[in-house]
C-alpha positions, 0 to 999 in steps of 0.5 A, spaced: 466 503 462 472 506 463 479 504 459 485 502 463 488 509 461 483 512 466 484 514 473 478 511 477 476 517 482 474 512 487 481 508 487 484 515 488 480 517 494 481 511 497 488 511 496 488 518 500 483 515 505 489 510 506 494 515 507 491 519 512 489 513 516 496 511 516 499 518 518 494 519 523 496 512 526 503 514 527 502 522 529 497 519 534 502 519 540 503 526 540 496 528 539 494 524 545 499 527 550 494 533 550 488 530 547 488 522 550 482 521 545 486 521 539 489 515 541 483 511 541 480 515 535 487 513 531 489 507 534 486 502 528 489 507 523 494 501 520 488 499 517 490 504 511 495 498 509 490 493 508 486 498 504 493 499 500 494 492 499 487 491 496 487 497 492 494 494 489 491 488 487 485 492 484 490 496 480 494 490 477 487 487 475 485 494 472 492 495 468 493 488 466 486 486 463 488 486 456 496 484 457 496 477 454 503 478 450 507 473 455 514 475 456 513 482 453 507 484 458 511 481 463 517 486 462 513 492 461 509 491 467 515 489 471 519 495 469 513 500 470 512 497 477 520 497 479 520 505 476 514 507 481 517 503 487 524 503 487 527 510 486 522 514 491 523 508 496 531 508 495 531 516 496 526 516 502 531 511 505 537 515 504 535 521 507 535 517 514 541 512 512 545 514 518 552 515 520 555 508 522 556 502 518 551 498 522 546 504 520 548 503 512 548 496 513 541 496 515 539 501 509 542 497 504 538 491 506 532 495 506 533 496 498 533 488 497 526 488 500 527 482 505 524 482 512 529 485 517 528 480 522 524 473 521 524 472 529 520 478 530 512 478 530 509 477 523 507 480 519 512 485 520 518 481 521 522 487 524 522 494 520 527 496 515 531 503 516 525 507 513 520 503 518 514 504 513 518 500 508 515 493 511 509 494 507 513 495 501 516 488 502 510 485 500 508 489 494 515 487 491 513 480 492 506 481 489 509 485 483 514 479 482 509 474 482 504 478 478 510 479 473 511 471 473 503 470 472 503 474 466 507 469 462 501 465 462 497 470 458 489 469 459 490 464 465 495 470 468 490 471 474 488 463 475 496 462 476 497 468 480 491 466 485 493 459 485 500 461 487 499 466 492 493 461 495 497 455 495 503 458 499 499 461 504 495 455 505 500 449 505 504 451 511 498 452 515 495 445 513 502 442 515 502 446 521 497 446 526 496 454 528 490 457 532 491 464 530 490 468 524 494 467 518 497 474 518 500 473 525 503 466 524 511 466 523 513 459 521 520 462 521 522 461 514 527 466 511 527 471 506 521 472 501 518 466 503 517 469 510 512 474 506 509 469 501 507 465 506 504 470 510 496 471 510 497 479 508 498 476 501 491 474 500 489 481 501 492 482 494 488 477 491 482 480 494 483 486 490 484 482 484 477 479 485 474 486 487 477 488 480 474 482 476 467 484 479 467 491 478 469 490 471 465 484 469 458 485 473 453 490 475 451 489 482 447 495 483 439 495 480 439 502 481 443 508 484 439 508 490 441 501 492 448 503 490 449 508 495 445 504 500 451 499 500 456 504 500 453 507 506 453 500 509 460 499 507 462 506 510 459 505 516 462 498 517 469 501 516 468 506 521 466 501 526 472 497 525 477 503 524 474 506 531 476 499 534 470 496 535 472 489 532 474 483 535 480 482 531 484 488 529 491 488 526 494 488 519 491 482 515 486 480 520 479 479 519 476 485 521 481 490 517 481 485 511 473 485 511 472 492 512 477 494 507 474 489 502 467 491 502 469 499 502 473 498 496 468 493 493 462 498 494 465 504 491 469 501 485 463 497 483 458 503 483 463 508 479 463 502 474 456 503 473 454 510 475 460 514 475 463 517 482 465 524 484 469 524 491 471 530 494 477 533 490 481 534 496 481 526 498 483 525 490 488 530 490 491 526 497 490 520 493 494 522 487 500 523 492 499 518 497 505 514 496 509 520 497 505 521 503 507 514 505 514 515 504 515 522 507 510 523 513 516 519 518 521 525 516 515 530 517 514 527 524 521 526 526 523 533 524 517 536 527 519 533 534 526 535 533 524 542 532 519 542 538 523 539 543 529 544 542 525 550 541 518 550 544 517 548 551 510 551 552 503 548 552 500 543 547 507 541 545 503 534 542 498 538 538 503 543 536 508 537 534 502 534 530 500 540 526 507 542 524 508 534 522 502 535 518 505 541 515 512 538 513 509 532 511 504 536 506 510 540 503 515 534 503 510 530 499 508 535 494 516 536 492 518 529 493 512 527 488 514 532 483 521 531 483 522 523 484 515 519 484 513 523 477 520 526 475 525 521 476 520 515 476 517 517 469 524 519 466 527 512 468 520 508 465 521 512 459 528 510 458 527 503 460 521 502 455 524 505 449 530 501 450 525 495 450 521 497 444 528 499 440 528 495 434 533 490 433 537 491 427 540 485 423 547 485 422 549 481 415 
């Protein structure tokens, strides 16, 4: 049995997988100019976001399992989450803040984690200044709900689940829509647009997976476990290559494939342990920095190639250069901001929270 202070190898490796899928999804158009097959290979790479959401739900269950101190647990959880997400995202966004009031206005709005434009298609609702930030809007809402749910101590997961499921299901019951939950745009404003979107159910699915992994033994043997992992992996690859019926963020194919892959690997690790490739777990460790930095890497690569290189295979050269920049930027960003600055702020705020109050007579 793992303690909640240990990192799960399966989760780290899946983070790495999710990050690389998203990266290649965004780099595919450059690759496809020389190798059109790349557009098919990576066209469904956005599934990495669905996998990230379920991992977030799993981690929330994993780290709050024994947090039953009400307000204190809520404050600690929110401080840790805020320090992990806010500083890196704000700094990564400031890199492209722009040189006009309209661009700076878009930048400041991005910092609020509000949907950019609720008239746009769900679940994205337009894109913030750093376009990958649309998914962080959902993360912010989810963590806020988690902080509220922790006030209910041992009933926290019940409250969290009922809250999210109710907000997603009730508008659907009132309005007659025949499209997937994640694609429905009710026209609600602000955070309500996010809270009522079907993407929120993926966080709940991750919590459910966490409960199963920690409390149940699904596999009668290691061989049975590996058989299930192989089946789940095959299904995930099948969907990622575009053979499903309903691809897209929050839709059944992406959600189901992510669910079974995360469930199979996490349950196996809890029973028997697992040692995935170190490269994948290393990528997983800096996956958040990769997620934030790869748009910058791609942008710089495109600018350099367009200005200084006009030979053959410009698309492949751009993609390779973008990968190199992404790796370099991500490692530096991880050290300086995701770990350095975030941990510094976390220590300061947590120390302040735990500082004893001296009574004044």
